[in-house]
N, C-alpha and C positions, 0 to 999 in steps of 0.2 A: 400557627394561621398558615395553611397554604397559599403559594401564590402558581400561579400559572404563569409558565413565562411562554410570549405571543411572538418569541423572534428563533428561526431554525438553529437546532444544536445536533451536536456530531454526537449522537449516543455512544459509539463503538468504532472502530476501525483497526484492522490485523491482518497483516500479510500471513498466509498459511498456506498446506497445500492442496487442499481439499475442504469441500462445503458436503454437506448432503440437508435435504429437507427432511427432517422427521415426520409422522404419520400424524401426530400434534400438530403439527403447521411449529415444532421450534428447528432453530438453524444449529446443525450440528457443525461445528469448525474441529476440521480434523490438520492437527501438524503445524501448529503457531509456528512463524517464524520470529526468531528474534536476533538471533546470531546466527553468520554464514563464516565456515571456515573455509577457507582457500589454502591450495596447495603453493611455495612459494612457486611464482612465474619464471617460465624460461627466461634464457637472455639471448641476445644475439639476433643476429641475420631472421629467423624463424619468430621472435617474439611477435606474437598477438598484440594490440593494445588492449582487447577484448580477454580479461581473466578469465571471463563465465559467462554463459546466458544463465538465467533464471529464471523458470517456467512456473510463476508464482502467483495465486489468489489473493484479492485484496475485498476480505467482506468488511463492511462497512454500512452506518446505519441511522440517518438524519431522520428528528422527531421538530415536530413545532412549527414546520410552515405551513403559509397561510394558502388557503384553496388558490388555483390557477395555476398557468406556466411559469416555470423555472427555468432557468440555465445550470446544469452542476456539471462543473471542470473540476477532472482530474488530473493532474500532472505529478511525472516521476520526479526529483529531484536525485542526483547522484555524483558523487566526484567524479572527477573528469570528463563528465557528460555534460553537453549544452542542455538548458532546459528548453525542451521542445513543448510548446504547450499544443496540445489536440483542440479541435473546435467544440466550444462546449456542446453537450447533449444537454436537445430542449427534452423537458417532465413535464406531465403534470399532474399535480398535487390534487387529487379528489380531495369534494367534500366530506368530512368524517373521518379521515385518515389520520391516524394517530401518526404512528413513523412508516417509514420504507426501508428496505431493506434492498441491498445493491450487493451484486459480486463479480468482480472484474477481474479478468484476466492480461496477464503481464509477463511481455519475454522482458526482462532487464538485464541487459548486458553492462557486466563491473567492470569498469576501469581502474578501477582503484581501489582499497581498502575506504574506510569512514561507514558514517550513517546514509543510509539510501533510504529516500520517505516518498509517498503519495500527499500531496496537499490536496485536499477537498475543500471545493468552495462551491457554495451556490449564490448562483445571482452575483458573481464578482466578490463574495463575502468569504474572505475564509474561516471555514467550519473548524477546523483543525486537519490531522494528520497520522499516518501508521507509519513507521518506520522500522528498520532493523539496520545492524551492526553487521559489518564485512571488516573480517581481518584475517592476516594470513600465516597461515600455521609457518612460523619457523620450524628450517632442519632438526632433527634431534642432532646434538654436537656426538661425536663418537664417544664411547667410553675410554677413559685411559684404563691402560692396561697395562 
């Protein structure tokens, strides 16, 4: 027995380097990001609180929303950074639409290693998130000689 879910669902969400629409309507996701290795940060007076700025795309798809107006919110959660919620985006879900895809561009300032996530909410209800891990590559120890 097949049951139809009548509440919105997040079909997928992924951080990537680039996306492309194929001629057949398929979405091509290029360079999926799940781990970022950064070099050890500099210390001292010239040290910046931002270790790196990452220009990434967030590709995600929502299905099962009811026709009509909705509010879409995507917020970046990152270690060391305050949660700064953007205003929700007003979207209109047309009758007969099964799912909608979005690609949003982000410049993410990395302030600390750890999980960085994009929380996706529709009408204030969390649907899910995409995330990637940032870790600091330790300098290799000098070879004993």
